[in-house]
KEKOLTOR-531722 format. One record per atom (N, C-alpha, C): residue in three letters; x, y, z. Coordinates in pm, whole numbers, padded with zeros to 5 digits, always signed. Example, Ala and Ser with C-alpha at 12.3 -4.5 7.8 and 13.67 -1.06 7.14 Angstrom:
BEGIN
ala+01319-00569+00780/ala+01230-00450+00780/ala+01320-00330+00780/ser+01285-00225+00708/ser+01367-00106+00714/ser+01290+00003+00787/
***
This chain:
BEGIN
met-00076+01873+03736/met-00134+01927+03612/met-00246+01835+03565/tyr-00362+01895+03529/tyr-00476+01817+03483/tyr-00447+01757+03346/arg-00488+01632+03328/arg-00477+01568+03197/arg-00598+01482+03173/leu-00635+01467+03047/leu-00757+01397+03010/leu-00743+01246+03024/phe-00622+01193+03000/phe-00600+01049+03003/phe-00502+01015+03115/gln-00540+00923+03201/gln-00448+00877+03305/gln-00341+00786+03248/ser-00376+00715+03141/ser-00280+00627+03074/ser-00235+00691+02943/pro-00106+00726+02930/pro-00057+00783+02804/pro-00076+00689+02684/leu-00075+00558+02711/leu-00095+00463+02601/leu-00233+00479+02537/gln-00334+00509+02618/gln-00467+00532+02563/gln-00467+00655+02471/ala-00402+00762+02515/ala-00394+00882+02433/ala-00316+00856+02305/ala-00206+00779+02316/ala-00127+00746+02197/ala-00209+00664+02098/trp-00286+00569+02150/trp-00371+00489+02062/trp-00477+00575+01994/leu-00536+00669+02068/leu-00638+00757+02012/leu-00579+00844+01901/leu-00465+00907+01927/leu-00403+00993+01827/leu-00364+00915+01702/ser-00308+00796+01721/ser-00269+00713+01607/ser-00390+00674+01524/ser-00500+00641+01591/ser-00622+00604+01520/ser-00679+00723+01442/leu-00678+00840+01505/leu-00728+00960+01436/leu-00640+00994+01316/leu-00509+00977+01329/leu-00419+01004+01217/leu-00444+00907+01103/ala-00464+00780+01134/ala-00493+00681+01030/ala-00623+00715+00958/leu-00726+00755+01032/leu-00853+00794+00970/leu-00835+00918+00883/ala-00760+01016+00932/ala-00737+01139+00855/ala-00662+01109+00726/leu-00563+01022+00733/leu-00488+00984+00613/leu-00578+00916+00512/ser-00659+00824+00558/ser-00750+00752+00467/ser-00849+00847+00402/phe-00909+00936+00483/phe-01008+01028+00429/phe-00945+01130+00336/ser-00824+01175+00370/ser-00756+01274+00287/ser-00725+01219+00149/leu-00695+01090+00139/leu-00666+01030+00009/leu-00788+01024-00081/thr-00907+01032-00024/thr-01030+01025-00105/thr-01078+01163-00149/gln-01026+01269-00089/gln-01079+01403-00113/gln-00991+01481-00209/gly-01056+01568-00286/gly-00985+01653-00380/gly-01074+01690-00496/ala-01013+01749-00599/ala-01089+01787-00717/ala-01153+01666-00784/val-01087+01550-00770/val-01141+01424-00824/val-01171+01333-00706/pro-01295+01329-00657/pro-01328+01244-00541/pro-01317+01096-00575/leu-01259+01021-00482/leu-01247+00876-00497/leu-01305+00809-00374/ser-01354+00688-00392/ser-01405+00613-00278/ser-01290+00546-00203/val-01319+00503-00081/val-01217+00434-00001/val-01175+00306-00071/met-01270+00235-00133/met-01238+00111-00204/met-01144+00138-00322/gln-01168+00248-00393/gln-01079+00282-00504/gln-00939+00314-00455/val-00932+00387-00345/val-00800+00425-00292/val-00721+00302-00249/tyr-00782+00217-00166/tyr-00709+00102-00115/tyr-00691-00005-00221/gly-00784-00013-00315/gly-00765-00104-00427/gly-00645-00065-00510/thr-00625+00065-00525/thr-00508+00115-00599/thr-00379+00092-00520/leu-00384+00114-00390/leu-00263+00101-00308/leu-00214-00043-00301/ile-00305-00139-00294/ile-00261-00279-00284/ile-00252-00347-00420/gly-00287-00274-00527/gly-00265-00323-00662/gly-00372-00412-00720/ile-00494-00414-00662/ile-00599-00499-00717/ile-00695-00422-00808/leu-00678-00288-00815/leu-00762-00206-00902/leu-00679-00161-01021/asp-00719-00205-01139/asp-00646-00170-01261/asp-00710-00047-01324/asp-00680+00068-01267/asp-00734+00194-01316/asp-00619+00295-01323/ala-00575+00324-01445/ala-00458+00410-01463/ala-00481+00550-01407/tyr-00604+00602-01422/tyr-00632+00736-01374/tyr-00630+00740-01221/ala-00690+00639-01157/ala-00689+00634-01011/ala-00546+00617-00959/gln-00465+00540-01030/gln-00326+00523-00989/gln-00249+00655-00997/leu-00276+00732-01103/leu-00210+00862-01116/leu-00248+00954-01001/val-00377+00960-00970/val-00425+01051-00866/val-00374+01008-00729/val-00384+00879-00699/val-00350+00831-00565/val-00199+00821-00545/ile-00131+00752-00634/ile+00010+00721-00615/ile+00100+00841-00641/asp+00071+00917-00745/asp+00162+01024-00786/asp+00126+01161-00731/ile+00000+01180-00688/ile-00042+01313-00643/ile-00077+01315-00494/arg-00172+01233-00453/arg-00223+01246-00316/arg-00137+01175-00212/leu-00086+01057-00244/leu-00008+00983-00144/leu+00119+01057-00104/pro+00200+01107-00199/pro+00317+01184-00154/pro+00278+01310-00077/arg+00162+01366-00110/arg+00118+01488-00040/arg+00084+01459+00105/val+00008+01354+00130/val-00030+01326+00269/val+00090+01276+00350/ile+00179+01201+00286/ile+00300+01156+00357/ile+00388+01275+00391/leu+00403+01368+00295/leu+00482+01488+00322/leu+00417+01571+00432/gly+00283+01578+00433/gly+00214+01649+00540/gly+00244+01588+00676/cys+00245+01455+00683/cys+00280+01387+00808/cys+00422+01420+00852/ile+00516+01416+00758/ile+00656+01440+00790/ile+00676+01583+00837/val+00622+01678+00761/val+00638+01820+00796/val+00571+01850+00930/gly+00448+01802+00950/gly+00379+01826+01076/gly+00453+01766+01194/ala+00505+01645+01178/ala+00579+01580+01286/ala+00705+01659+01319/gly+00777+01705+01216/gly+00900+01779+01239/gly+00877+01911+01310/leu+00777+01988+01264/leu+00749+02118+01326/leu+00700+02100+01470/ala+00616+01999+01493/ala+00558+01980+01626/ala+00663+01934+01728/ile+00746+01839+01690/ile+00846+01791+01787/ile+00952+01898+01810/ala+00979+01980+01708/ala+01071+02092+01727/ala+01012+02193+01824/gly+00881+02220+01813/gly+00816+02311+01906/gly+00817+02258+02048/ala+00790+02128+02064/ala+00792+02068+02197/ala+00931+02076+02259/ala+01034+02050+02178/ala+01171+02057+02230/ala+01209+02200+02266/met+01168+02297+02184/met+01198+02437+02215/met+01129+02482+02343/gln+01004+02440+02361/gln+00932+02479+02483/gln+00998+02419+02607/gly+01049+02296+02594/gly+01121+02237+02706/gly+01255+02303+02731/leu+01326+02336+02623/leu+01458+02396+02636/leu+01449+02538+02692/phe+01352+02616+02641/phe+01333+02753+02689/phe+01252+02758+02819/arg+01196+02643+02859/arg+01107+02637+02975/arg+00995+02740+02962/asn+00939+02743+02841/asn+00836+02844+02813/asn+00733+02785+02718/pro+00604+02790+02754/pro+00500+02731+02670/pro+00469+02810+02544/leu+00526+02931+02531/leu+00497+03014+02414/leu+00602+02999+02305/ala+00706+02920+02329/ala+00809+02901+02228/ala+00752+02823+02110/asp+00781+02872+01991/asp+00733+02809+01868/asp+00827+02848+01755/pro+00861+02756+01665/pro+00952+02790+01556/pro+00907+02908+01472/gly+00775+02927+01459/gly+00725+03039+01380/gly+00726+03170+01457/leu+00681+03165+01583/leu+00669+03288+01661/leu+00804+03349+01693/val+00904+03266+01722/val+01035+03321+01761/val+01129+03338+01643/gly+01080+03316+01522/gly+01157+03351+01403/gly+01238+03241+01340/val+01235+03120+01395/val+01316+03011+01338/val+01268+02977+01197/ser+01137+02966+01179/ser+01083+02936+01047/ser+01114+03048+00948/ser+01105+03173+00995/ser+01135+03286+00907/ser+01281+03287+00866/gly+01369+03254+00960/gly+01511+03247+00926/gly+01540+03138+00825/ala+01477+03022+00844/ala+01495+02913+00747/ala+01437+02951+00612/ala+01320+03016+00612/ala+01257+03055+00486/ala+01339+03161+00414/leu+01395+03256+00489/leu+01478+03359+00427/leu+01600+03298+00360/ala+01664+03203+00427/ala+01780+03137+00366/ala+01739+03064+00239/ala+01621+03000+00240/ala+01573+02932+00120/ala+01542+03031+00009/val+01480+03144+00045/val+01448+03247-00055/val+01575+03303-00117/met+01675+03327-00034/met+01802+03378-00087/met+01864+03279-00184/phe+01851+03151-00153/phe+01904+03051-00244/phe+01827+03051-00376/ile+01693+03064-00369/ile+01611+03064-00490/ile+01650+03179-00582/val+01669+03298-00523/val+01695+03417-00603/val+01842+03428-00644/leu+01932+03392-00554/leu+02075+03414-00578/leu+02151+03286-00608/gly+02079+03173-00615/gly+02146+03045-00635/gly+02225+03035-00763/gly+02180+03107-00867/gly+02250+03101-00996/gly+02354+03209-01014/thr+02367+03300-00916/thr+02463+03411-00929/thr+02559+03413-00811/trp+02527+03488-00707/trp+02618+03504-00594/trp+02640+03375-00517/leu+02540+03288-00514/leu+02551+03162-00440/leu+02578+03044-00532/lys+02637+03070-00645/lys+02661+02964-00743/lys+02756+02858-00688/gln+02857+02901-00613/gln+02951+02803-00557/gln+02883+02716-00452/trp+02792+02778-00374/trp+02715+02700-00278/trp+02634+02593-00348/thr+02571+02631-00459/thr+02491+02536-00537/thr+02578+02425-00593/ser+02694+02460-00642/ser+02783+02360-00700/ser+02833+02262-00594/phe+02860+02313-00474/phe+02915+02228-00369/phe+02811+02131-00315/trp+02691+02181-00284/trp+02589+02099-00221/trp+02498+02028-00321/gly+02491+02080-00443/gly+02410+02015-00545/gly+02264+02003-00506/tyr+02213+01881-00506/tyr+02071+01854-00480/tyr+02028+01899-00341/phe+02122+01904-00246/phe+02088+01936-00108/phe+02113+02084-00074/ala+02138+02167-00176/ala+02171+02307-00151/ala+02056+02381-00082/leu+01934+02361-00129/leu+01820+02434-00072/leu+01790+02391+00072/pro+01773+02260+00102/pro+01748+02224+00242/pro+01863+02258+00335/met+01986+02251+00287/met+02099+02287+00372/met+02097+02435+00406/ala+02061+02518+00307/ala+02049+02661+00332/ala+01941+02688+00437/ala+01826+02621+00423/ala+01717+02639+00520/ala+01759+02592+00659/phe+01831+02481+00667/phe+01878+02431+00796/phe+01971+02530+00864/leu+02066+02584+00790/leu+02161+02678+00849/leu+02091+02808+00891/gly+01992+02851+00813/gly+01916+02969+00851/gly+01840+02947+00980/gly+01775+02832+00994/gly+01704+02799+01117/gly+01798+02784+01235/leu+01914+02721+01213/leu+02012+02702+01321/leu+02065+02835+01372/leu+02096+02927+01280/leu+02148+03057+01320/leu+02047+03134+01403/val+01922+03135+01359/val+01818+03209+01433/val+01794+03145+01570/thr+01791+03012+01577/thr+01770+02945+01705/thr+01880+02980+01804/ala+02004+02982+01758/ala+02116+03017+01845/ala+02105+03162+01892/ile+02066+03252+01801/ile+02053+03393+01839/ile+01943+03410+01943/ile+01829+03348+01920/ile+01716+03359+02013/ile+01756+03308+02151/tyr+01826+03197+02154/tyr+01866+03140+02285/tyr+01963+03234+02357/arg+02060+03287+02286/arg+02159+03375+02349/arg+02094+03505+02398/val+01999+03558+02322/val+01937+03685+02358/val+01844+03670+02478/ser+01766+03563+02480/ser+01658+03553+02579/ser+01696+03476+02705/thr+01810+03408+02708/thr+01847+03325+02822/thr+01969+03383+02893/arg+01957+03394+03024/arg+02068+03444+03106/arg+02065+03375+03241/asn+02180+03322+03280/asn+02193+03250+03408/asn+02090+03138+03420/gly+02065+03070+03308/gly+01975+02956+03310/gly+01828+02992+03309/arg+01794+03120+03299/arg+01654+03162+03298/arg+01622+03229+03166/thr+01504+03197+03112/thr+01460+03253+02985/thr+01359+03364+03009/asp+01385+03480+02954/asp+01295+03593+02965/asp+01193+03584+02851/val+01067+03562+02888/val+00962+03543+02787/val+00948+03665+02699/ala+00945+03783+02761/ala+00927+03905+02683/ala+01041+03924+02584/leu+01164+03901+02628/leu+01279+03914+02537/leu+01270+03814+02423/met+01228+03691+02454/met+01219+03589+02351/met+01118+03628+02244/leu+01000+03672+02287/leu+00897+03710+02190/leu+00936+03836+02114/leu+00996+03934+02184/leu+01038+04055+02115/leu+01150+04026+02015/ala+01242+03938+02053/ala+01347+03899+01960/ala+01287+03828+01839/gly+01185+03744+01864/gly+01117+03678+01753/gly+01049+03777+01660/ile+00985+03880+01718/ile+00922+03983+01636/ile+01027+04055+01552/ala+01142+04087+01613/ala+01248+04156+01540/ala+01302+04071+01426/ile+01325+03943+01454/ile+01379+03855+01351/ile+01277+03834+01239/asn+01149+03819+01274/asn+01047+03807+01171/asn+01042+03932+01084/ala+01057+04049+01148/ala+01056+04174+01071/ala+01177+04183+00978/ile+01295+04147+01030/ile+01416+04150+00947/ile+01404+04052+00831/ala+01354+03931+00862/ala+01337+03831+00756/ala+01236+03878+00653/gly+01128+03944+00698/gly+01029+03996+00605/gly+01086+04104+00514/ala+01167+04192+00573/ala+01230+04298+00493/ala+01327+04239+00391/ala+01409+04144+00436/ala+01505+04081+00344/ala+01434+04004+00234/thr+01323+03938+00269/thr+01245+03867+00167/thr+01187+03965+00067/gly+01144+04084+00115/gly+01095+04187+00024/gly+01202+04233-00074/ile+01324+04246-00023/ile+01435+04285-00112/ile+01460+04177-00216/met+01458+04050-00173/met+01476+03941-00268/met+01363+03939-00372/thr+01242+03971-00327/thr+01128+03976-00419/thr+01150+04082-00526/tyr+01209+04194-00488/tyr+01234+04304-00583/tyr+01326+04258-00696/phe+01423+04172-00663/phe+01519+04127-00763/phe+01478+03997-00833/ala+01369+03937-00789/ala+01331+03805-00841/ala+01267+03816-00979/ser+01281+03710-01057/ser+01213+03701-01186/ser+01070+03654-01164/asp+00991+03651-01273/asp+00851+03607-01262/asp+00842+03464-01211/glu+00928+03377-01260/glu+00927+03237-01215/glu+00966+03227-01069/glu+01065+03305-01028/glu+01108+03303-00888/glu+01001+03362-00796/leu+00925+03460-00846/leu+00818+03518-00766/leu+00713+03415-00729/arg+00682+03326-00821/arg+00585+03221-00792/arg+00637+03129-00682/ser+00766+03101-00685/ser+00825+03019-00580/ser+00825+03091-00445/leu+00850+03222-00448/leu+00853+03299-00325/leu+00715+03304-00259/thr+00611+03312-00339/thr+00475+03309-00285/thr+00451+03178-00211/phe+00501+03069-00268/phe+00490+02938-00203/phe+00559+02938-00067/trp+00678+02997-00058/trp+00752+02994+00068/trp+00684+03075+00176/thr+00629+03192+00139/thr+00575+03281+00241/thr+00441+03234+00296/met+00363+03158+00219/met+00231+03116+00265/met+00226+02970+00309/gly+00317+02889+00263/gly+00317+02748+00300/gly+00217+02669+00219/ser+00261+02560+00161/ser+00171+02478+00080/ser+00233+02340+00058/leu+00144+02243+00039/leu+00186+02108+00002/leu+00142+02074-00139/ala+00097+02176-00214/ala+00037+02152-00345/ala+00134+02089-00444/ser+00262+02122-00434/ser+00360+02069-00529/ser+00434+01948-00475/ala+00379+01883-00373/ala+00447+01769-00311/ala+00469+01656-00410/asn+00584+01594-00402/asn+00615+01478-00485/asn+00707+01385-00405/trp+00739+01273-00465/trp+00820+01175-00393/trp+00962+01225-00367/thr+01011+01316-00452/thr+01143+01375-00428/thr+01143+01457-00299/asp+01037+01536-00278/asp+01026+01613-00155/asp+01018+01523-00032/val+00945+01412-00046/val+00934+01317+00065/val+01071+01262+00102/ala+01147+01223-00001/ala+01281+01169+00025/ala+01374+01275+00081/leu+01361+01398+00029/leu+01450+01507+00069/leu+01431+01545+00216/ser+01305+01553+00258/ser+01276+01597+00395/ser+01265+01482+00493/gly+01237+01363+00443/gly+01210+01250+00530/gly+01327+01214+00620/phe+01447+01204+00564/phe+01561+01161+00645/phe+01594+01258+00758/pro+01614+01389+00731/pro+01649+01479+00842/pro+01539+01491+00947/ile+01412+01495+00904/ile+01304+01509+01001/ile+01287+01382+01083/leu+01292+01267+01018/leu+01281+01141+01093/leu+01401+01122+01185/leu+01517+01172+01144/leu+01634+01166+01231/leu+01610+01249+01358/ala+01556+01371+01339/ala+01526+01455+01454/ala+01418+01392+01542/cys+01316+01335+01478/cys+01208+01271+01555/cys+01258+01150+01630/gly+01360+01083+01579/gly+01415+00966+01646/gly+01510+01002+01759/leu+01584+01113+01744/leu+01686+01147+01842/leu+01635+01238+01954/leu+01541+01329+01924/leu+01495+01422+02028/leu+01431+01352+02149/pro+01351+01244+02130/pro+01297+01176+02249/pro+01404+01118+02341/met+01526+01101+02290/met+01634+01052+02375/met+01674+01155+02480/phe+01633+01280+02461/phe+01665+01387+02556/phe+01546+01421+02644/ala+01451+01329+02653/ala+01331+01355+02733/ala+01366+01373+02881/arg+01452+01287+02935/arg+01485+01297+03078/arg+01558+01427+03112/pro+01663+01466+03036/pro+01724+01597+03067/pro+01630+01715+03047/leu+01538+01705+02949/leu+01441+01813+02931/leu+01343+01818+03048/asn+01308+01702+03103/asn+01224+01701+03224/asn+01296+01769+03340/ala+01424+01738+03354/ala+01502+01803+03461/ala+01522+01951+03432/phe+01532+01984+03305/phe+01556+02122+03264/phe+01440+02213+03303/leu+01320+02156+03320/leu+01204+02235+03361/leu+01224+02296+03499/met+01313+02236+03578/met+01340+02287+03713/met+01465+02375+03718/gly+01526+02397+03601/gly+01640+02487+03595/gly+01768+02417+03553/glu+01863+02498+03504/glu+01989+02441+03457/glu+02069+02379+03570/asn+02066+02442+03687/asn+02145+02389+03799/asn+02096+02251+03841/val+01964+02234+03844/val+01908+02103+03879/val+01949+02000+03774/thr+01943+02040+03649/thr+01981+01948+03540/thr+02127+01909+03552/arg+02211+02007+03582/arg+02355+01980+03594/arg+02383+01891+03714/his+02317+01917+03826/his+02338+01836+03945/his+02280+01695+03931/ser+02189+01678+03833/ser+02134+01545+03807/ser+02229+01460+03723/gly+02339+01519+03680/gly+02440+01443+03607/gly+02435+01459+03457/phe+02355+01552+03408/phe+02345+01572+03263/phe+02442+01680+03218/asp+02496+01661+03098/asp+02584+01761+03036/asp+02496+01865+02970/val+02475+01977+03040/val+02379+02078+02994/val+02421+02141+02862/lys+02548+02179+02851/lys+02593+02245+02727/lys+02579+02153+02607/arg+02619+02028+02625/arg+02607+01932+02514/arg+02462+01910+02477/met+02376+01898+02580/met+02234+01877+02555/met+02174+01993+02478/lys+02206+02116+02519/lys+02151+02232+02452/lys+02197+02240+02306/arg+02325+02214+02284/arg+02377+02219+02146/arg+02306+02118+02057/ile+02290+01996+02107/ile+02229+01892+02024/ile+02081+01921+02001/val+02009+01961+02105/val+01866+01989+02090/val+01843+02105+01994/ile+01924+02210+02006/ile+01912+02325+01915/ile+01940+02282+01772/ser+02043+02201+01752/ser+02079+02156+01617/ser+01968+02069+01557/leu+01914+01977+01637/leu+01808+01889+01586/leu+01680+01968+01557/thr+01652+02068+01642/thr+01536+02153+01618/thr+01551+02229+01487/ala+01667+02289+01466/ala+01691+02361+01342/ala+01688+02267+01221/leu+01738+02145+01239/leu+01737+02048+01130/leu+01594+02015+01089/ala+01507+01989+01188/ala+01368+01955+01157/ala+01295+02072+01093/val+01311+02191+01150/val+01242+02308+01096/val+01295+02343+00958/gly+01426+02340+00941/gly+01484+02372+00811/gly+01439+02277+00702/ala+01437+02148+00732/ala+01392+02050+00632/ala+01244+02068+00600/ala+01163+02099+00702/ala+01020+02120+00679/ala+00996+02243+00592/val+01063+02352+00625/val+01047+02475+00549/val+01097+02457+00406/ala+01201+02379+00387/ala+01258+02359+00255/ala+01160+02296+00156/val+01064+02218+00206/val+00972+02149+00114/val+00829+02201+00123/ser+00796+02278+00227/ser+00657+02321+00243/ser+00640+02470+00263/gly+00750+02544+00275/gly+00737+02685+00308/gly+00707+02704+00455/val+00661+02823+00492/val+00636+02856+00632/val+00493+02817+00670/ile+00481+02718+00760/ile+00351+02678+00816/ile+00360+02705+00966/gly+00294+02809+01011/gly+00307+02853+01148/gly+00215+02781+01245/phe+00246+02794+01373/phe+00163+02754+01486/phe+00157+02602+01510/val+00208+02519+01420/val+00206+02375+01444/val+00288+02341+01568/gly+00407+02401+01578/gly+00494+02376+01692/gly+00443+02436+01821/leu+00347+02526+01814/leu+00288+02583+01934/leu+00167+02503+01980/val+00079+02471+01886/val-00050+02409+01918/val-00033+02262+01957/ala+00041+02185+01877/ala+00049+02040+01897/ala+00100+02002+02036/pro+00214+02057+02084/pro+00259+02017+02218/pro+00160+02051+02329/his+00089+02164+02316/his-00008+02200+02419/his-00126+02103+02421/leu-00172+02065+02303/leu-00282+01967+02298/leu-00238+01835+02359/val-00113+01796+02334/val-00063+01670+02391/val-00053+01680+02543/arg-00007+01794+02595/arg+00003+01809+02740/arg-00135+01804+02806/leu-00237+01852+02736/leu-00373+01840+02789/leu-00416+01694+02799/leu-00360+01610+02712/leu-00397+01468+02711/leu-00318+01387+02812/val-00185+01411+02820/val-00100+01320+02899/val-00015+01388+03004/gly-00017+01521+03012/gly+00065+01589+03110/gly+00199+01635+03052/pro+00292+01682+03137/pro+00414+01748+03089/pro+00535+01658+03068/asp+00524+01529+03092/asp+00638+01438+03081/asp+00687+01432+02936/his+00811+01474+02912/his+00863+01477+02776/his+00882+01338+02716/arg+00885+01236+02796/arg+00893+01100+02741/arg+00771+01069+02656/trp+00659+01133+02687/trp+00537+01117+02607/trp+00510+01239+02520/val+00544+01356+02570/val+00513+01480+02497/val+00585+01484+02363/leu+00713+01447+02359/leu+00790+01459+02235/leu+00737+01366+02125/pro+00728+01235+02147/pro+00679+01149+02038/pro+00533+01174+02002/met+00449+01203+02103/met+00308+01224+02073/met+00284+01360+02008/ser+00371+01458+02032/ser+00362+01585+01962/ser+00385+01564+01812/ala+00478+01474+01778/ala+00502+01444+01637/ala+00376+01388+01572/val+00307+01297+01641/val+00182+01240+01587/val+00074+01347+01578/met+00062+01430+01681/met-00038+01536+01681/met-00009+01637+01570/gly+00118+01672+01552/gly+00153+01766+01445/gly+00120+01711+01308/ala+00148+01581+01287/ala+00112+01518+01160/ala-00039+01523+01138/leu-00115+01497+01244/leu-00261+01501+01234/leu-00310+01641+01199/leu-00256+01743+01265/leu-00299+01881+01240/leu-00271+01923+01096/val-00153+01891+01046/val-00117+01933+00911/val-00198+01858+00806/val-00219+01729+00825/val-00298+01651+00728/val-00442+01702+00723/val-00501+01726+00840/val-00639+01776+00844/val-00648+01917+00786/ser-00553+02004+00820/ser-00553+02140+00767/ser-00536+02140+00615/asp-00448+02054+00565/asp-00427+02046+00421/asp-00553+01996+00351/met-00624+01903+00414/met-00748+01852+00355/met-00853+01963+00345/phe-00867+02041+00452/phe-00961+02153+00448/phe-00916+02259+00346/ala-00785+02280+00335/ala-00735+02377+00238/ala-00771+02337+00095/arg-00780+02207+00071/arg-00819+02160-00061/arg-00968+02166-00085/leu-01048+02156+00023/leu-01193+02142+00008/leu-01269+02274+00016/val-01214+02372+00091/val-01289+02495+00116/val-01326+02567-00013/leu-01231+02581-00105/leu-01255+02651-00232/leu-01234+02558-00351/ser-01262+02431-00334/ser-01240+02333-00440/ser-01308+02377-00570/pro-01241+02363-00687/pro-01112+02295-00711/pro-00989+02380-00681/ala-01006+02508-00644/ala-00890+02588-00604/ala-00845+02547-00463/glu-00725+02591-00424/glu-00671+02553-00294/glu-00626+02676-00217/leu-00650+02674-00087/leu-00594+02775+00002/leu-00456+02730+00049/pro-00363+02822+00069/pro-00234+02783+00130/pro-00257+02727+00270/ile-00189+02621+00302/ile-00210+02557+00432/ile-00164+02647+00546/gly-00068+02736+00517/gly-00024+02828+00620/gly-00136+02920+00667/leu-00227+02957+00576/leu-00341+03040+00614/leu-00438+02962+00701/met-00458+02835+00670/met-00549+02752+00750/met-00496+02737+00893/met-00366+02711+00907/met-00309+02696+01040/met-00310+02827+01116/ala-00289+02938+01047/ala-00292+03069+01114/ala-00433+03100+01165/ala-00535+03061+01088/ala-00673+03086+01130/ala-00707+03012+01260/phe-00645+02896+01280/phe-00667+02820+01402/phe-00565+02855+01511/gly-00440+02873+01470/gly-00333+02896+01567/gly-00336+03034+01630/gly-00380+03136+01555/gly-00387+03270+01610/gly-00476+03280+01733/pro-00603+03238+01724/pro-00688+03238+01843/pro-00634+03150+01956/phe-00572+03037+01920/phe-00514+02950+02021/phe-00401+03021+02096/phe-00320+03097+02024/phe-00211+03171+02086/phe-00266+03278+02181/leu-00372+03347+02140/leu-00434+03446+02227/leu-00488+03380+02355/trp-00545+03261+02340/trp-00594+03188+02456/trp-00480+03155+02551/leu-00365+03114+02496/leu-00250+03084+02580/leu-00202+03208+02654/leu-00202+03323+02586/leu-00161+03447+02651/leu-00254+03481+02768/leu-00385+03460+02748/leu-00480+03485+02856/leu-00457+03390+02972/gln-00423+03264+02941/gln-00392+03167+03046/gln-00269+03210+03125/gln-00167+03257+03052/gln-00046+03303+03119/gln-00075+03423+03208/arg-00159+03515+03159/arg-00193+03632+03238/arg-00268+03592+03365/ala-00357+03494+03353/ala-00432+03449+03470/ala-00340+03386+03573/arg-00236+03314+03529/arg-00145+03247+03623/arg-00065+03347+03705/val-00023+03457+03640/val+00060+03554+03710/val-00024+03659+03780/gly-00159+03652+03764/gly-00248+03742+03834/gly-00244+03884+03782/phe-00214+03899+03650/phe-00205+04033+03591/phe-00344+04084+03553/
***
């Protein structure tokens, strides 16, 4: 497979440098432009400017950090799903995992004070992310059972099942919208389009642990995922516990997607685009694809969020729309590549 960098370390250094530049530039951009000196002076505490501290520390810094966390979680989940399904078109958004997580969150928003009151009482502060996690986990398990048979994944079945689940989730969300109050409707708009506009340090803390846990544990399954590319039988004969591996990878994928959706809504195509860009840089080895997909996903979300703030400044576009504008054509390109490979 062709790759741009012979040394993965060079690609990792490049991505890390680009992410650092994007983070720095993103902190300076917005309705109130700040210079790099003002931003870093505020961060290290040598600039005594209360207004700059409010903008940087309380508004922009949690937003860019949350963008990094969400992008990393969605991207590494997409890379793991593509390895598990042995299919380059697998993505948490396309196959319905994000929609399932979002639907569970929407149901909690609308029904949390009535039918789901006991759920709210039991889980308390973690009720919403737990609902999103379980929704994502359920959909991931359904997709895997429907599209995989005898160790082989049927691409058409996977995509069709994703279309069906997205349609069901959309219909159920519409029903929830019908019963929602005006305040709940504003929250539902946030979930369906995806946004980091309301990011705060609570969201960072809420999503940081589960997503970082997934980002830390999924690379440990790089070797079995490499073997899995050649089939379940090869993986099993290589000495790996296939059933255990699948259960853990599916659970960690749902955990990352659920936590991301719980704080940012549905941001599509990150899990599709990021792993493919990484494979163009370093090849298909999951030892590099998984961790570098997290960095690439963070970069994509931070840059997309920055453009979402600047295009119609001082108004903001939902980041989900920005990613769809880029991810949609990219997905079509992938389909054309797949068609060329099979000679259709």
